[in-house]
C-alpha positions in Angstrom: 47.3 12.1 21.1 44.5 11.0 18.8 41.3 13.0 18.7 38.0 11.3 18.2 35.3 13.0 16.2 31.7 12.1 16.4 30.1 11.4 13.1 26.4 12.1 12.8 24.3 9.6 10.9 21.3 10.9 9.2 18.3 8.6 9.8 15.3 8.8 7.5 12.4 10.7 8.9 9.1 9.0 9.3 5.8 10.0 7.6 4.7 13.5 8.2 1.0 12.9 7.7 -1.5 10.1 8.4 -4.9 9.4 6.8 -7.6 6.7 7.1 -9.9 5.7 4.3 -12.3 2.7 3.8 -12.2 0.1 1.1 -14.8 0.3 -1.7 -16.3 -3.2 -1.3 -17.8 -3.1 -4.8 -14.3 -2.9 -6.4 -12.9 -5.9 -4.5 -12.2 -8.9 -6.8 -11.8 -12.5 -5.7 -8.6 -14.1 -7.0 -10.1 -17.5 -7.9 -13.7 -18.3 -8.4 -15.2 -21.8 -8.8 -15.2 -22.9 -12.5 -12.0 -21.0 -13.4 -9.9 -24.2 -13.3 -8.7 -23.8 -9.7 -11.0 -24.4 -6.8 -10.8 -22.4 -3.7 -10.6 -25.6 -1.7 -7.3 -26.5 -3.6 -5.7 -23.3 -2.3 -4.4 -22.7 1.2 -6.6 -19.7 1.8 -8.6 -17.1 -0.2 -7.5 -13.9 -1.7 -8.7 -10.5 -3.0 -7.3 -7.7 -5.1 -8.2 -4.0 -4.9 -6.9 -0.8 -6.4 -7.4 2.4 -4.2 -7.1 5.9 -5.5 -5.6 7.9 -2.6 -5.8 11.2 -4.5 -3.1 13.7 -5.1 -0.2 13.6 -2.6 3.5 14.2 -2.2 5.9 13.7 0.7 5.7 10.9 3.3 2.4 9.4 4.5 1.0 6.7 6.6 -2.2 5.6 4.8 -4.6 3.3 6.7 -7.1 1.4 4.6 -10.1 0.2 6.7 -11.2 -3.2 5.4 -13.0 -5.8 7.5 -11.6 -8.7 5.4 -8.0 -8.1 6.8 -6.8 -9.6 10.0 -3.4 -9.8 11.9 -2.7 -13.0 10.0 -3.5 -11.6 6.5 -0.7 -11.6 3.9 -1.0 -8.2 2.2 1.2 -7.3 -0.8 1.2 -3.8 -2.1 2.3 -2.0 -5.2 2.2 1.8 -5.5 2.4 4.1 -8.5 1.6 7.4 -10.2 -1.6 7.8 -12.3 -4.2 10.1 -13.6 -7.7 10.4 -12.1 -9.8 7.6 -13.6 -7.0 6.5 -15.9 -5.0 3.9 -14.0 -1.2 3.9 -13.4 1.5 5.5 -15.5 5.3 5.7 -15.5 6.0 9.3 -14.6 9.0 11.3 -13.3 8.3 11.0 -9.6 9.9 8.5 -7.3 7.3 6.5 -5.4 8.7 4.4 -2.5 6.8 1.9 -0.3 8.5 1.5 3.1 6.2 -0.7 5.2 3.0 -2.7 5.0 1.3 -3.6 8.3 -2.0 -5.6 8.4 -4.0 -5.6 11.6 -7.6 -6.5 12.5 -9.8 -4.5 10.2 -7.2 -2.4 8.3 -3.9 -2.4 6.5 -1.4 0.5 7.0 1.3 1.5 4.6 4.1 4.0 4.7 4.8 5.7 1.3 7.1 8.5 0.1 6.4 10.4 -3.1 9.4 12.5 -4.2 7.8 15.4 -6.1 7.4 19.1 -5.5 3.6 19.2 -5.7 0.9 16.7 -5.1 0.3 14.0 -7.8 -2.0 11.1 -8.0 -1.3 8.0 -5.9 -2.8 4.6 -6.8 -2.2 1.6 -4.5 -2.9 -2.0 -5.5 -3.6 -4.4 -2.7 -3.3 -8.2 -2.9 -4.7 -9.9 0.2 -4.4 -13.6 1.0 -6.1 -14.9 4.1 -4.7 -18.2 5.3 
């Protein structure tokens, strides 16, 4: 007689914390401005870039950035990384992982994981294209 053993599969756990913050409108930059060789009319939409300092963190987080320029139809591209306060991004020893990006009307949510034993700085670069 053959015995069947059940094998447990370990599923990744979701974020353990959630936080909302608002975009700093003064730091938003348009991708293409008139007179820079490419007209906005020539593009299929408009775009913006923004870097947000989420402060010192570790572990898994859902981070919600409130931003009126984002809709359900926005294309939002995100890059995350370690940095120093006021000094931009660096290559450090921690593993930073971006799991999901979900735009909705008035905000974009991301799920990040920072594998480090204590909180370290998280910078997030957002590229938003609105069709």
